[in-house]
N, CA, C and O atoms as CSV, one atom per row, in Angstrom:
chain,resi,resn,atom,element,x,y,z
A,1,MET,N,N,-55.108,-18.444,79.772
A,1,MET,CA,C,-55.635,-19.220,78.675
A,1,MET,C,C,-56.863,-18.494,78.152
A,1,MET,O,O,-57.522,-17.759,78.888
A,2,ALA,N,N,-57.157,-18.698,76.913
A,2,ALA,CA,C,-58.293,-17.997,76.320
A,2,ALA,C,C,-59.116,-18.952,75.472
A,2,ALA,O,O,-58.605,-19.932,74.930
A,3,THR,N,N,-60.386,-18.644,75.372
A,3,THR,CA,C,-61.297,-19.386,74.506
A,3,THR,C,C,-62.418,-18.440,74.119
A,3,THR,O,O,-62.517,-17.332,74.645
A,4,PHE,N,N,-63.251,-18.878,73.208
A,4,PHE,CA,C,-64.358,-18.037,72.775
A,4,PHE,C,C,-65.519,-18.153,73.748
A,4,PHE,O,O,-65.797,-19.228,74.279
A,5,ALA,N,N,-66.194,-17.034,73.976
A,5,ALA,CA,C,-67.348,-17.008,74.867
A,5,ALA,C,C,-68.388,-18.007,74.355
A,5,ALA,O,O,-68.556,-18.175,73.147
A,6,GLY,N,N,-69.066,-18.651,75.263
A,6,GLY,CA,C,-70.069,-19.637,74.889
A,6,GLY,C,C,-69.538,-21.056,74.855
A,6,GLY,O,O,-70.317,-21.994,74.685
A,7,ALA,N,N,-68.231,-21.242,75.012
A,7,ALA,CA,C,-67.641,-22.586,74.998
A,7,ALA,C,C,-68.139,-23.372,76.215
A,7,ALA,O,O,-68.282,-22.815,77.303
A,8,ALA,N,N,-68.398,-24.643,76.028
A,8,ALA,CA,C,-68.910,-25.496,77.107
A,8,ALA,C,C,-67.967,-25.515,78.306
A,8,ALA,O,O,-68.426,-25.608,79.444
A,9,ARG,N,N,-66.662,-25.429,78.074
A,9,ARG,CA,C,-65.709,-25.478,79.192
A,9,ARG,C,C,-65.904,-24.308,80.148
A,9,ARG,O,O,-65.604,-24.430,81.336
A,10,LEU,N,N,-66.397,-23.182,79.655
A,10,LEU,CA,C,-66.613,-22.033,80.530
A,10,LEU,C,C,-67.731,-22.305,81.526
A,10,LEU,O,O,-67.624,-21.954,82.701
A,11,ARG,N,N,-68.781,-22.917,81.063
A,11,ARG,CA,C,-69.889,-23.297,81.950
A,11,ARG,C,C,-69.397,-24.283,83.000
A,11,ARG,O,O,-69.750,-24.178,84.175
A,12,ALA,N,N,-68.581,-25.243,82.569
A,12,ALA,CA,C,-68.030,-26.236,83.497
A,12,ALA,C,C,-67.108,-25.578,84.522
A,12,ALA,O,O,-67.175,-25.909,85.706
A,13,LEU,N,N,-66.249,-24.655,84.090
A,13,LEU,CA,C,-65.326,-23.984,85.005
A,13,LEU,C,C,-66.057,-23.071,85.986
A,13,LEU,O,O,-65.654,-22.950,87.142
A,14,ARG,N,N,-67.108,-22.441,85.535
A,14,ARG,CA,C,-67.874,-21.589,86.456
A,14,ARG,C,C,-68.601,-22.438,87.495
A,14,ARG,O,O,-68.746,-22.025,88.645
A,15,GLY,N,N,-69.053,-23.612,87.094
A,15,GLY,CA,C,-69.748,-24.511,88.023
A,15,GLY,C,C,-68.814,-25.199,89.000
A,15,GLY,O,O,-69.170,-25.420,90.158
A,16,ARG,N,N,-67.607,-25.541,88.530
A,16,ARG,CA,C,-66.617,-26.231,89.364
A,16,ARG,C,C,-65.245,-25.635,89.070
A,16,ARG,O,O,-64.501,-26.178,88.253
A,17,PRO,N,N,-64.898,-24.528,89.723
A,17,PRO,CA,C,-63.674,-23.808,89.383
A,17,PRO,C,C,-62.376,-24.436,89.889
A,17,PRO,O,O,-61.299,-23.992,89.492
A,18,ASP,N,N,-62.441,-25.450,90.751
A,18,ASP,CA,C,-61.206,-26.099,91.211
A,18,ASP,C,C,-60.649,-26.968,90.083
A,18,ASP,O,O,-61.336,-27.850,89.568
A,19,VAL,N,N,-59.390,-26.706,89.705
A,19,VAL,CA,C,-58.803,-27.389,88.553
A,19,VAL,C,C,-57.416,-27.931,88.880
A,19,VAL,O,O,-56.768,-27.501,89.835
A,20,ALA,N,N,-56.984,-28.876,88.070
A,20,ALA,CA,C,-55.612,-29.390,88.087
A,20,ALA,C,C,-55.094,-29.287,86.657
A,20,ALA,O,O,-55.787,-29.650,85.707
A,21,ILE,N,N,-53.871,-28.789,86.516
A,21,ILE,CA,C,-53.262,-28.581,85.201
A,21,ILE,C,C,-51.910,-29.277,85.181
A,21,ILE,O,O,-51.136,-29.181,86.134
A,22,THR,N,N,-51.635,-29.973,84.094
A,22,THR,CA,C,-50.326,-30.580,83.882
A,22,THR,C,C,-49.748,-29.997,82.604
A,22,THR,O,O,-50.394,-30.011,81.556
A,23,ILE,N,N,-48.533,-29.485,82.697
A,23,ILE,CA,C,-47.821,-28.954,81.533
A,23,ILE,C,C,-46.534,-29.747,81.427
A,23,ILE,O,O,-45.739,-29.788,82.366
A,24,ASP,N,N,-46.329,-30.384,80.266
A,24,ASP,CA,C,-45.107,-31.171,80.123
A,24,ASP,C,C,-44.522,-31.023,78.735
A,24,ASP,O,O,-45.116,-30.416,77.843
A,25,THR,N,N,-43.340,-31.597,78.579
A,25,THR,CA,C,-42.657,-31.579,77.294
A,25,THR,C,C,-42.704,-32.970,76.692
A,25,THR,O,O,-42.962,-33.948,77.393
A,26,ASP,N,N,-42.457,-33.058,75.404
A,26,ASP,CA,C,-42.402,-34.369,74.777
A,26,ASP,C,C,-40.964,-34.845,74.607
A,26,ASP,O,O,-40.717,-35.895,74.013
A,27,ALA,N,N,-40.028,-34.078,75.125
A,27,ALA,CA,C,-38.612,-34.439,75.036
A,27,ALA,C,C,-38.232,-35.343,76.204
A,27,ALA,O,O,-38.942,-35.419,77.206
A,28,MET,N,N,-37.117,-36.017,76.059
A,28,MET,CA,C,-36.603,-36.851,77.136
A,28,MET,C,C,-35.382,-36.200,77.738
A,28,MET,O,O,-34.535,-35.736,76.974
A,29,PRO,N,N,-35.227,-36.130,79.003
A,29,PRO,CA,C,-36.204,-36.565,80.000
A,29,PRO,C,C,-37.353,-35.562,80.069
A,29,PRO,O,O,-37.157,-34.376,79.805
A,30,PRO,N,N,-38.549,-36.032,80.423
A,30,PRO,CA,C,-39.687,-35.116,80.477
A,30,PRO,C,C,-39.504,-34.075,81.578
A,30,PRO,O,O,-38.884,-34.338,82.608
A,31,GLU,N,N,-40.048,-32.907,81.342
A,31,GLU,CA,C,-40.102,-31.843,82.330
A,31,GLU,C,C,-41.577,-31.577,82.562
A,31,GLU,O,O,-42.305,-31.239,81.628
A,32,VAL,N,N,-42.022,-31.728,83.810
A,32,VAL,CA,C,-43.453,-31.677,84.102
A,32,VAL,C,C,-43.730,-30.667,85.205
A,32,VAL,O,O,-43.103,-30.697,86.264
A,33,LEU,N,N,-44.678,-29.772,84.944
A,33,LEU,CA,C,-45.153,-28.811,85.928
A,33,LEU,C,C,-46.595,-29.169,86.264
A,33,LEU,O,O,-47.421,-29.324,85.365
A,34,LEU,N,N,-46.900,-29.300,87.547
A,34,LEU,CA,C,-48.237,-29.636,88.010
A,34,LEU,C,C,-48.793,-28.455,88.802
A,34,LEU,O,O,-48.104,-27.897,89.657
A,35,LEU,N,N,-50.033,-28.077,88.519
A,35,LEU,CA,C,-50.680,-26.956,89.200
A,35,LEU,C,C,-52.052,-27.381,89.686
A,35,LEU,O,O,-52.754,-28.137,89.016
A,36,ARG,N,N,-52.426,-26.892,90.849
A,36,ARG,CA,C,-53.806,-27.022,91.332
A,36,ARG,C,C,-54.232,-25.652,91.810
A,36,ARG,O,O,-53.444,-24.926,92.416
A,37,GLY,N,N,-55.478,-25.294,91.539
A,37,GLY,CA,C,-55.965,-23.992,91.966
A,37,GLY,C,C,-57.393,-23.766,91.511
A,37,GLY,O,O,-58.090,-24.697,91.110
A,38,ARG,N,N,-57.815,-22.511,91.579
A,38,ARG,CA,C,-59.159,-22.130,91.165
A,38,ARG,C,C,-59.083,-21.313,89.880
A,38,ARG,O,O,-58.270,-20.398,89.746
A,39,ALA,N,N,-59.942,-21.667,88.954
A,39,ALA,CA,C,-60.022,-20.928,87.694
A,39,ALA,C,C,-61.010,-19.779,87.841
A,39,ALA,O,O,-62.068,-19.913,88.456
A,40,GLU,N,N,-60.632,-18.651,87.260
A,40,GLU,CA,C,-61.516,-17.491,87.227
A,40,GLU,C,C,-61.713,-17.119,85.765
A,40,GLU,O,O,-60.747,-16.972,85.016
A,41,VAL,N,N,-62.957,-16.969,85.368
A,41,VAL,CA,C,-63.300,-16.674,83.983
A,41,VAL,C,C,-63.771,-15.227,83.876
A,41,VAL,O,O,-64.666,-14.802,84.606
A,42,THR,N,N,-63.163,-14.477,82.963
A,42,THR,CA,C,-63.619,-13.125,82.656
A,42,THR,C,C,-63.799,-13.025,81.150
A,42,THR,O,O,-62.975,-13.519,80.380
A,43,GLU,N,N,-64.882,-12.383,80.741
A,43,GLU,CA,C,-65.166,-12.231,79.313
A,43,GLU,C,C,-64.912,-10.799,78.879
A,43,GLU,O,O,-65.015,-9.857,79.665
A,44,GLN,N,N,-64.575,-10.664,77.600
A,44,GLN,CA,C,-64.385,-9.322,77.031
A,44,GLN,C,C,-64.745,-9.349,75.551
A,44,GLN,O,O,-64.752,-10.402,74.914
A,45,ASP,N,N,-65.039,-8.187,75.031
A,45,ASP,CA,C,-65.299,-8.054,73.605
A,45,ASP,C,C,-63.977,-8.109,72.856
A,45,ASP,O,O,-62.976,-7.553,73.308
A,46,GLY,N,N,-63.976,-8.776,71.722
A,46,GLY,CA,C,-62.792,-8.835,70.880
A,46,GLY,C,C,-61.842,-9.959,71.263
A,46,GLY,O,O,-62.104,-10.740,72.177
A,47,ILE,N,N,-60.737,-10.016,70.542
A,47,ILE,CA,C,-59.717,-11.052,70.746
A,47,ILE,C,C,-58.820,-10.639,71.910
A,47,ILE,O,O,-58.317,-9.516,71.939
A,48,VAL,N,N,-58.619,-11.544,72.869
A,48,VAL,CA,C,-57.716,-11.223,73.982
A,48,VAL,C,C,-56.278,-11.282,73.458
A,48,VAL,O,O,-55.964,-12.117,72.610
A,49,PRO,N,N,-55.417,-10.414,73.951
A,49,PRO,CA,C,-54.050,-10.306,73.415
A,49,PRO,C,C,-53.256,-11.609,73.456
A,49,PRO,O,O,-52.525,-11.908,72.511
A,50,GLU,N,N,-53.382,-12.388,74.526
A,50,GLU,CA,C,-52.591,-13.614,74.603
A,50,GLU,C,C,-53.006,-14.652,73.561
A,50,GLU,O,O,-52.195,-15.487,73.159
A,51,TYR,N,N,-54.255,-14.605,73.127
A,51,TYR,CA,C,-54.708,-15.506,72.071
A,51,TYR,C,C,-54.025,-15.138,70.753
A,51,TYR,O,O,-53.569,-16.011,70.014
A,52,ALA,N,N,-53.961,-13.853,70.472
A,52,ALA,CA,C,-53.274,-13.390,69.260
A,52,ALA,C,C,-51.792,-13.730,69.326
A,52,ALA,O,O,-51.217,-14.180,68.335
A,53,LEU,N,N,-51.169,-13.521,70.473
A,53,LEU,CA,C,-49.746,-13.840,70.626
A,53,LEU,C,C,-49.467,-15.319,70.384
A,53,LEU,O,O,-48.456,-15.672,69.777
A,54,SER,N,N,-50.359,-16.178,70.856
A,54,SER,CA,C,-50.134,-17.612,70.646
A,54,SER,C,C,-50.228,-17.968,69.171
A,54,SER,O,O,-49.476,-18.817,68.693
A,55,HIS,N,N,-51.137,-17.336,68.445
A,55,HIS,CA,C,-51.219,-17.594,66.996
A,55,HIS,C,C,-49.942,-17.125,66.298
A,55,HIS,O,O,-49.435,-17.809,65.409
A,56,HIS,N,N,-49.430,-15.981,66.692
A,56,HIS,CA,C,-48.199,-15.479,66.076
A,56,HIS,C,C,-47.025,-16.401,66.403
A,56,HIS,O,O,-46.167,-16.645,65.554
A,57,ARG,N,N,-46.990,-16.905,67.619
A,57,ARG,CA,C,-45.880,-17.773,68.019
A,57,ARG,C,C,-45.892,-19.110,67.267
A,57,ARG,O,O,-44.857,-19.562,66.779
A,58,TYR,N,N,-47.055,-19.728,67.179
A,58,TYR,CA,C,-47.110,-21.076,66.604
A,58,TYR,C,C,-47.278,-21.100,65.091
A,58,TYR,O,O,-46.856,-22.058,64.444
A,59,ALA,N,N,-47.879,-20.076,64.516
A,59,ALA,CA,C,-48.099,-20.081,63.065
A,59,ALA,C,C,-47.160,-19.128,62.337
A,59,ALA,O,O,-47.133,-19.108,61.106
A,60,GLY,N,N,-46.396,-18.344,63.078
A,60,GLY,CA,C,-45.524,-17.349,62.459
A,60,GLY,C,C,-46.239,-16.008,62.368
A,60,GLY,O,O,-47.468,-15.955,62.431
A,61,PRO,N,N,-45.482,-14.929,62.219
A,61,PRO,CA,C,-46.082,-13.587,62.252
A,61,PRO,C,C,-47.146,-13.342,61.176
A,61,PRO,O,O,-48.216,-12.808,61.468
A,62,GLU,N,N,-46.850,-13.732,59.937
A,62,GLU,CA,C,-47.806,-13.441,58.859
A,62,GLU,C,C,-49.065,-14.297,58.971
A,62,GLU,O,O,-50.180,-13.777,58.927
A,63,GLN,N,N,-48.882,-15.622,59.117
A,63,GLN,CA,C,-50.043,-16.502,59.197
A,63,GLN,C,C,-50.812,-16.248,60.490
A,63,GLN,O,O,-52.042,-16.303,60.499
A,64,GLY,N,N,-50.107,-15.973,61.570
A,64,GLY,CA,C,-50.773,-15.652,62.831
A,64,GLY,C,C,-51.656,-14.430,62.698
A,64,GLY,O,O,-52.788,-14.415,63.183
A,65,ALA,N,N,-51.137,-13.404,62.039
A,65,ALA,CA,C,-51.931,-12.181,61.830
A,65,ALA,C,C,-53.165,-12.469,60.974
A,65,ALA,O,O,-54.244,-11.940,61.240
A,66,ARG,N,N,-53.003,-13.316,59.937
A,66,ARG,CA,C,-54.161,-13.676,59.103
A,66,ARG,C,C,-55.191,-14.457,59.911
A,66,ARG,O,O,-56.391,-14.207,59.797
A,67,ASN,N,N,-54.727,-15.400,60.726
A,67,ASN,CA,C,-55.653,-16.201,61.554
A,67,ASN,C,C,-56.466,-15.299,62.476
A,67,ASN,O,O,-57.686,-15.429,62.571
A,68,VAL,N,N,-55.783,-14.391,63.148
A,68,VAL,CA,C,-56.464,-13.495,64.090
A,68,VAL,C,C,-57.415,-12.564,63.352
A,68,VAL,O,O,-58.523,-12.315,63.827
A,69,ALA,N,N,-57.005,-12.047,62.206
A,69,ALA,CA,C,-57.862,-11.139,61.434
A,69,ALA,C,C,-59.157,-11.827,61.021
A,69,ALA,O,O,-60.215,-11.198,61.018
A,70,GLU,N,N,-59.088,-13.112,60.672
A,70,GLU,CA,C,-60.297,-13.849,60.283
A,70,GLU,C,C,-61.273,-13.980,61.442
A,70,GLU,O,O,-62.486,-13.980,61.232
A,71,MET,N,N,-60.764,-14.090,62.652
A,71,MET,CA,C,-61.622,-14.277,63.828
A,71,MET,C,C,-62.070,-12.969,64.450
A,71,MET,O,O,-63.083,-12.934,65.148
A,72,ASP,N,N,-61.340,-11.899,64.211
A,72,ASP,CA,C,-61.613,-10.616,64.856
A,72,ASP,C,C,-62.681,-9.858,64.075
A,72,ASP,O,O,-62.390,-8.912,63.343
A,73,VAL,N,N,-63.910,-10.295,64.248
A,73,VAL,CA,C,-65.049,-9.683,63.565
A,73,VAL,C,C,-65.924,-8.986,64.603
A,73,VAL,O,O,-65.864,-9.324,65.785
A,74,PRO,N,N,-66.728,-8.029,64.183
A,74,PRO,CA,C,-67.616,-7.358,65.132
A,74,PRO,C,C,-68.487,-8.369,65.882
A,74,PRO,O,O,-69.038,-9.295,65.288
A,75,GLY,N,N,-68.599,-8.174,67.182
A,75,GLY,CA,C,-69.444,-9.034,68.000
A,75,GLY,C,C,-68.735,-10.227,68.618
A,75,GLY,O,O,-69.317,-10.921,69.452
A,76,VAL,N,N,-67.480,-10.482,68.224
A,76,VAL,CA,C,-66.779,-11.632,68.801
A,76,VAL,C,C,-66.469,-11.336,70.270
A,76,VAL,O,O,-66.056,-10.233,70.629
A,77,ARG,N,N,-66.679,-12.350,71.101
A,77,ARG,CA,C,-66.371,-12.245,72.524
A,77,ARG,C,C,-65.478,-13.409,72.894
A,77,ARG,O,O,-65.644,-14.533,72.419
A,78,MET,N,N,-64.529,-13.105,73.755
A,78,MET,CA,C,-63.628,-14.150,74.234
A,78,MET,C,C,-63.655,-14.173,75.747
A,78,MET,O,O,-64.101,-13.228,76.396
A,79,ALA,N,N,-63.170,-15.265,76.288
A,79,ALA,CA,C,-63.057,-15.414,77.737
A,79,ALA,C,C,-61.611,-15.712,78.076
A,79,ALA,O,O,-60.936,-16.484,77.395
A,80,ARG,N,N,-61.159,-15.091,79.129
A,80,ARG,CA,C,-59.817,-15.342,79.660
A,80,ARG,C,C,-59.998,-16.236,80.879
A,80,ARG,O,O,-60.817,-15.951,81.754
A,81,ILE,N,N,-59.225,-17.323,80.930
A,81,ILE,CA,C,-59.261,-18.251,82.061
A,81,ILE,C,C,-57.946,-18.079,82.816
A,81,ILE,O,O,-56.872,-18.372,82.291
A,82,ALA,N,N,-58.047,-17.602,84.047
A,82,ALA,CA,C,-56.863,-17.401,84.876
A,82,ALA,C,C,-56.920,-18.397,86.034
A,82,ALA,O,O,-57.977,-18.618,86.625
A,83,VAL,N,N,-55.785,-18.985,86.344
A,83,VAL,CA,C,-55.702,-19.922,87.468
A,83,VAL,C,C,-54.646,-19.415,88.438
A,83,VAL,O,O,-53.485,-19.226,88.074
A,84,ARG,N,N,-55.068,-19.197,89.677
A,84,ARG,CA,C,-54.125,-18.823,90.738
A,84,ARG,C,C,-53.780,-20.111,91.466
A,84,ARG,O,O,-54.635,-20.683,92.143
A,85,PRO,N,N,-52.544,-20.577,91.341
A,85,PRO,CA,C,-52.184,-21.860,91.949
A,85,PRO,C,C,-52.257,-21.826,93.480
A,85,PRO,O,O,-51.819,-20.871,94.122
A,86,SER,N,N,-52.821,-22.889,94.037
A,86,SER,CA,C,-52.791,-23.088,95.487
A,86,SER,C,C,-51.755,-24.158,95.828
A,86,SER,O,O,-51.375,-24.319,96.988
A,87,TRP,N,N,-51.303,-24.887,94.809
A,87,TRP,CA,C,-50.262,-25.908,94.969
A,87,TRP,C,C,-49.524,-26.044,93.641
A,87,TRP,O,O,-50.139,-26.014,92.575
A,88,VAL,N,N,-48.210,-26.192,93.710
A,88,VAL,CA,C,-47.382,-26.356,92.509
A,88,VAL,C,C,-46.392,-27.481,92.775
A,88,VAL,O,O,-45.787,-27.546,93.845
A,89,GLY,N,N,-46.231,-28.356,91.808
A,89,GLY,CA,C,-45.252,-29.427,91.907
A,89,GLY,C,C,-44.481,-29.565,90.605
A,89,GLY,O,O,-44.955,-29.179,89.536
A,90,VAL,N,N,-43.288,-30.124,90.718
A,90,VAL,CA,C,-42.442,-30.362,89.552
A,90,VAL,C,C,-41.997,-31.811,89.583
A,90,VAL,O,O,-41.538,-32.301,90.615
A,91,LEU,N,N,-42.131,-32.495,88.467
A,91,LEU,CA,C,-41.557,-33.833,88.330
A,91,LEU,C,C,-40.206,-33.653,87.651
A,91,LEU,O,O,-40.130,-33.337,86.463
A,92,ASP,N,N,-39.163,-33.856,88.407
A,92,ASP,CA,C,-37.804,-33.644,87.932
A,92,ASP,C,C,-37.150,-35.015,87.735
A,92,ASP,O,O,-36.640,-35.607,88.687
A,93,PHE,N,N,-37.167,-35.507,86.516
A,93,PHE,CA,C,-36.640,-36.841,86.236
A,93,PHE,C,C,-35.117,-36.876,86.183
A,93,PHE,O,O,-34.526,-37.954,86.252
A,94,GLU,N,N,-34.471,-35.723,86.062
A,94,GLU,CA,C,-33.004,-35.706,86.002
A,94,GLU,C,C,-32.372,-35.695,87.389
A,94,GLU,O,O,-31.451,-36.466,87.660
A,95,ASN,N,N,-32.859,-34.830,88.262
A,95,ASN,CA,C,-32.223,-34.661,89.561
A,95,ASN,C,C,-32.941,-35.379,90.699
A,95,ASN,O,O,-32.302,-35.935,91.592
A,96,ARG,N,N,-34.255,-35.364,90.661
A,96,ARG,CA,C,-35.013,-35.922,91.772
A,96,ARG,C,C,-35.350,-37.396,91.558
A,96,ARG,O,O,-35.425,-38.158,92.522
A,97,LEU,N,N,-35.548,-37.793,90.342
A,97,LEU,CA,C,-35.935,-39.164,90.032
A,97,LEU,C,C,-34.962,-39.792,89.039
A,97,LEU,O,O,-35.397,-40.305,88.008
A,98,PRO,N,N,-33.652,-39.765,89.318
A,98,PRO,CA,C,-32.683,-40.275,88.320
A,98,PRO,C,C,-32.828,-41.777,88.054
A,98,PRO,O,O,-32.424,-42.253,86.993
A,99,ALA,N,N,-33.393,-42.521,88.992
A,99,ALA,CA,C,-33.582,-43.958,88.776
A,99,ALA,C,C,-34.504,-44.227,87.598
A,99,ALA,O,O,-34.352,-45.232,86.903
A,100,ALA,N,N,-35.457,-43.334,87.371
A,100,ALA,CA,C,-36.357,-43.491,86.231
A,100,ALA,C,C,-35.604,-43.418,84.924
A,100,ALA,O,O,-35.918,-44.145,83.981
A,101,LEU,N,N,-34.606,-42.541,84.858
A,101,LEU,CA,C,-33.789,-42.443,83.649
A,101,LEU,C,C,-32.857,-43.646,83.509
A,101,LEU,O,O,-32.660,-44.162,82.409
A,102,ALA,N,N,-32.292,-44.084,84.623
A,102,ALA,CA,C,-31.369,-45.232,84.588
A,102,ALA,C,C,-32.085,-46.483,84.120
A,102,ALA,O,O,-31.506,-47.293,83.396
A,103,ALA,N,N,-33.325,-46.653,84.519
A,103,ALA,CA,C,-34.098,-47.829,84.118
A,103,ALA,C,C,-34.365,-47.829,82.633
A,103,ALA,O,O,-34.511,-48.891,82.027
A,104,ARG,N,N,-34.431,-46.643,82.033
A,104,ARG,CA,C,-34.678,-46.506,80.596
A,104,ARG,C,C,-33.457,-46.850,79.769
A,104,ARG,O,O,-33.589,-47.287,78.626
A,105,ALA,N,N,-32.269,-46.659,80.324
A,105,ALA,CA,C,-31.038,-46.836,79.562
A,105,ALA,C,C,-30.705,-48.272,79.261
A,105,ALA,O,O,-29.690,-48.550,78.623
């Protein structure tokens, strides 16, 4: 994950690096990935590649390139947030929790 240097979340993550992350879908049945681990923050000059890739993916190649070009100015610094999971879980509503789906029907 990436953010701009100086963001309040970076100070919080450096002070308390133990994190929990939930990644899910908005489709039914939901697919949920749960992570727990420690966040490590590293800063670098310029736009980190994954930030540019996310703009290209969500805004399209042309608009993504324009978005990144507007932000990629001299002196810009970004931070990369990496989490090494110490625990991973999956909420599987189709195979592991089928009663949840049956109750919805």
